[in-house]
N, C-alpha and C positions, 0 to 999 in steps of 0.2 A: 513399490512405493517409496525405496531409498530416493531414485531419481527425483520423485516430487519433493523430498525432502529436501533434497540438495538445492531444486530449483527455488523453494521458499527461503532457504539461507541464503542463497547467492541474490535474491530482492531484499533481505535483512542488509546484507552489505552494500547494497546500490543505494538504499537508503542511508547506510552510513556515510557512504561517500558523498552523497549529496549535501548531508549535514556538514563535513570536512570541507567541502566546495564552500559554502554559505561563510564558513569560519573566514577561509583564505579570502575571499572577497571582501567581506568587512574590515580584515586586517589590511588586505591591499588599500581599500580607499584609504582607511585611516591613515594608513602612512604616506598615500598621495596627497594628501589632504593637507598632512604637516609640511609636505615639501613644496605646497602650491599648487597642485594640479589634482585632477580628479581620474578614475578608472572610468571610463566610457559604460554606461547602464550597469555599474556594477547592483544597484537597485533590484532591476528587472531581471537582470541572470540571478540573484539572490533569491528572489521570488520564485522562479521558476525552479530553482533546485528545491526551494521549501516544499513546493508542491510535490515535486519529484520525490524528496524526503516521506512525505506522507502516505502517497501511494504506493512507494514499492516496499514502505513499511507493514502494511496492511496484510499480507499472506504471512510473513515472518510471523507478527505478534498473533495472529490467529493461530498459527502452528504453536508457537510456545505459549499459549494460554493466557496471553497479556490483554484481550480485548476484555472490556467490562461485562462482567458479568452480573446479574441479580441474583445471587446467591441467599439474600433474604427470603425471597418468594419459596425455595426449594426446602426451608425450614416450615415453612406451614404447610406443605402438600406432601402428603403420604408417601412414603419411600417406592410403594408401587409405582406411582405416576413419576418418578423421576425420569427414568428411559424416555417416556412419551413426551417430556418436557424436553429434554435432550432432541429427540428426533424433530418435534415441531420447531424448535431454536435452528437449529441446522438446519430446515427445510425453509424457513423465513429467511435466513442469512443467505442462504443459496438463493433464492427469488429476489432478494434487493442485491445483493451484488450482481447479480446476472443483468437486474435493470440498469446499474450502475455502469457495467462494462457495455451495455448496448448503446447506451444514452453516452459516453464518454466517445466510444467509437463514433457515433454518428456526429459530435461534435467536432472532432479531428478531421472526418472526412468532408464535412463543410467546410471547415477552416483551409482544408488542401485545395477544394474545387473553385474558391475563392481567391484563394492564393494570399490570403490574411500574411500581413507581416508586422511586426511589433510597430509601435509609435515611437521607441525609443531612438537616439541617434544610429544606433547598431541595427539595421534592417535587418531581422532575425523571422523566418517563415513560422508562423506562429504552429504549424501541426507536428513542425520539428521538436518545440518544447511542450507541445502536449500530449505527445507519446507515450513517456511516463504513467500519464493518466490512464491510458487504454491498458499496457502493458501490466500496471499495480491492480488494475480491476479484474481484468482477464486470471491472473494468478488468486485473486481473492476468489472468484467463482472455481477456479480448479480446487484451491483448496477447502472451501466450504463442501464441495460435492464430494472430494475425499473423508471429510468430515461425517458428512451423513451417511456415506456407506460404512466410515467404521462403526458410526453409533449405531448402527441399525444391525451389524455383525458382534455389538457388543464389546467392540474393540476401543483402545485407548487411542485417540487422535493426538492429544497437545502432550508436547515434548514431557512436560510436569507429571503425566498422568501414567508413568510406568515405563514409557521407552526412554532408550538411552539416547543421550545429548550426540554422540559420537555419529547418530544416523546420517 
């Protein structure tokens, strides 16, 4: 499982790199405007980087236990049902992530088939900027599948649940 955990970390690093790219693009645009120029399609590239940051951040956030959890519900449920709730939550998360990955893949494939390009000054094939959606959602499916298996085995999945961060 260490390989998967490294993959989640790499996904988190790609998310962080996308956020840095947004900062660089915005800073370049500010400097260019002060010099009486512009950076072509900086807003579009920043928007694509924001989408990439979001999708690449999903598997890493799940592994770190950073996704929103309704722990208030667990207080009102008997301790004996907590495991069942975790299994159900993981299974539902896996199903939703699988649907998201399937839909994103179909969407990117359609963009590729129709040779869609961006509307801006720099014509970029849309499938190229949509690939992070597919990769991030597929990694989220893998992460939820691992989480489900670990929960079924009564093992921790999230880094904060007793695992060392060095994994």
